[in-house]
N, C-alpha and C positions, 0 to 999 in steps of 0.2 A: 457522552456527549455525541448527538446523532446530527451530523451536518447535512442538509437536504436541499438539492436544486433541481426540480422537474424530475424526479425518479420517485414519484408517487406509488407508481405500480409496486414498487418493492417495499416501500416504507414500512407497511403493516408488517410485513415478516420481520423486518430488522427489530423493529420495537417490540414484537410478541416474544422473539428470541431471549431479549433483555429480561421482559417481564417476567418469563417462565422461571429464571433464577434469580431474581430481585430479591435484596433484602429489606429491611425496613426503611421507610423514607428518611428516617434521621441517620442512616446509615450508608444510604448509597442515593444519589443525585441521577434522576433520568431525564434528559432535557434535548428536545428536538430543537435546531437551530436552524431557521428556513431563511434560504437567501433569496427572499422574494419570488418564489415559484409561482408559475402560470399555469400548471397542467393539471392542477386540482385544488381543492380547499385542505390545504394540508392541515390547519386548525382543527377542522371538523374530523379528520381522519385521526387524528392525535387524541382529541376528545372521546371518539369513540373506541378505539383500540386501547387508549391509557386508562379510560374509566377514573380520570382524576389523579392517576399516579404519575403522569409524566408531563413536566413541565412544557412550556412552547414560547418561541421566541422568533418574532420575524423582523427581519431588516426592511426598513421602508423601501429599498432600492436594491437592485443586485450589487453586491460587491466582490465577486468571484470567490472561486473554490478556496484559495489560499488564505485570502483575508477572513474567509468564513471560518477556516480551521482555527485561526487565530481568535476570532471571536468566540468561539466554543472554549478555547482556553481560558478566556478572560470571564467567561460566565461559569467556569466550572469551580465547585466549593470543596470537592473532595481532596483527601491527600494524595492520591493518585488518580490520574486521568486515562480513561479509554476512549479513545474517537473511533466510532464505527460509522464508516459510509452508509448512506440510507439503502444502499443495494447489496449491502453484505449481512452477515448474520453473525450470530456466537452459538456455540453447541452448549448443551447441557453440561455443567460443571467448569466453564470457563472461567468465572470471576473467583470461584472459591480455590482452584488451582493457582491462577496468578496471585491471589491476596496469600496464599500459603508460600509461593516463592518469595515474595515481597517481605514477608515476616521472617523467613527462615535466612534469607540473606539482605539484611537492612543495609549492606554497603552497595547494592545493585542500584542502578539508577531507573532501570526498566525491567519488565519482565513480558515474555512473549512465549507462544505457543506455536506448534507445528499448524500448518492450514491447509484447506484443499482450496483448489481452482474450481468453480460450480459455472454453468454456462446460465443463459438467459432464464432458463425454465428451472433453474435448481438442481441440474443433474451433476454430480461430481465428474470432472475431465481429469484433474491430476491432483495427486497429494504430494506436497513437498518432501524432501527426503530429511531424515530427523539431523539435527546439528549434534545429538548426542544421545546415549541410550539414557533413559529415565529424566532425571532432572536435576538441575544445579546450575553453576556458574559456568559459561562457556570460555574456555581457554582461548588465547590470541584471537579475541572477537574483533578487534580492531582491524587487523590485518585480512579478517574475511569479510566485513561487511563494507570496507572499503572498496573492495574489488567488484561487489556486485549486490544487488538487492538481494537479501536473503528471507524479507518477511514481508508483509504487508499490514497496512494499519490497523486492520480489523482484528489483527492476532495480539497486539501489543498494548500494555499499560505502562505510562511512565509517572515516574513521582512528581506531583506538581511542584516541588520545591527545585526539581531539575528543569523543568520548564522556565521556572522563576529566575534560575540562574543564568541559564544559555539563551533565553530568547525565543521567539516563535519562528513559524515557518516563512519563507521568503525565497525569491529569484525566479524559480518557475512553477509551472502547474503540472510537469510530469516528472516525477522524480525529487518532489520537494520534501516526501519523507525520507528518502534515501538519504539526502543531505544531513537531514535532523538526526538520523540514527548513527552516523557517522561522527557528527559533533557531539552526541552524548557519549558514543564509545571513546572519544579520545579523553574523556575524563571519569568514567564510570564503567563497571562491568555490568554485562547484562545476565540475566535470570532465564532458565528457560526450562520448558516441559517438553517432552516428545509426545504428549499426548495430541492428537488432532483436535482442536477445539474451537476453530474459525473458519468460516467460509467467505473467500474472496469472489466476488462475480465479476467475469467477464462478458461483455455485450456490445454492440455496436454503438449504443448510444451514450455509451460512459464517456468522460474526459478522455481517459486512456484511449478508446478506441478511436475516437476522432483524431488524436495525435499520431496514433500509429499509421492510418490511413495517408495523412498530410505528410508524413515524415518528420514532423516537428518533434517527436517523441527523441529521436536520436539528437537532436541539438540541446534539447533539455538535459538529457544524460551526459553529454559532453561538457555542459556548463556544470553539472554536479561533480563531474571527475576534476574540472579545473579548479573548482571552489574548494572540494574535500582535501585534495592533494597539499593545498595550503595549510591544513590543520597536521599533517602528518609530521612524524619526525623525520629529519634528513634523511636517516639511514634506510628509511624505507619508502619515502616517497616515489622515487623513479621506478622501481620495482612493482609497486601497486598500480602506479599509472599505466604501465604497460599492459598489466594484467586486466585492468578495469577497461581498457580499450578493447581488449581481445574478447572480454565478455559482452561489450555492446556489440562488437559484430556479431558473435554468436546469436545474441539475442535478435539483432535485425535479421538474419538469415532465418532464425526459427518464426518470427512475426511474419517474413515474407512469404513463408510455406503455409501459415494459418491464413493469412489473407487470400491466397491464393485457392487454398481449398474451400474457403467460406463463400467464394465467388466475387471478391472484390474487384474493382476497376485493376486492368492490367498496369496503368499508370504507378498506383499504390504500391503494388508489389515491386515494380521496378525501382522505385525509390528506394524502398527499403535494401534491395540488392546492392544498388549503387552505393548507399552510405557505407554498407558491411563492406564492399570492396575499397572504398576509400580509407576505411580504418585499418586496413592490412590485414585481411583475413588469415588466422594461423592455418596451418597446413592442414588440421582435421577439419577445417571448413570447407576446403575447395571442392571435393567431391560433392557433398550436398549442395553447394553453391551452383556448380557447374549443372547438376541435376535438374535442379529448379528454372534455372536460365533456359534449359533446354524445352522443360515443360511450357514454361510461358512463351517460348517462341513458337512452340508447336500447337500451342492452345489446349495441351492436355490436363484437364483439370483431375 
């Protein structure tokens, strides 16, 4: 299920990455769900690239990214569901690897792979650290995923029955997926492969990019921590919350550095640094934060 809104320049690549490993129509549904895009004729692109293999659904008006995610879930007919942002893509072997995991581990509520971060041009920027060697169920996954986001939407498939049981996405538009993974992890184990099989694209025009520059991303993540802490057993709630706040502070400093080197406005960088300080930076952040503050003050890109 491929939700799209004004990311037409990347949509063709996303669809092609799926078609390259698609099974028969009766075994695999492929559908683009258009949230009333205005940048181009999405249906024409889908018809051209999909050659009749890809379904198309368009909302008559824009309903927002979270509601469009839920629309994808409602339109999905498969036993397990993969949401793929229109600006992301999957690598060869993604569906066979995750399908094998879910077959071997019927108790798992979801399966995911290691993923890469790519830039606007598709160049690899970073590959995530492996959660384990090889593949299998991840031990103590709830304690890990409740502290920080360790995967991206492009890299995970969830059993349809799990979504039906636990409901859809809600609350915020940055971190809504993190809340979902914690919600699922409270009930089900996660299966994983250390193969790098998905690409998450980072670019200024994305929802994430806009929220990072405005500082709203931190507010959304704090909402996630406050919400998911209510799901956790009493014995781990306090320690996990403290670790999660520290992880958000680390992310804020990292994002501030990225924004600064990308040439973003000084105000956007300072918003990130201010939020990091307000969260009580752990000692390991003191020097990176001070160094970046000096660069900003001196205008050293």
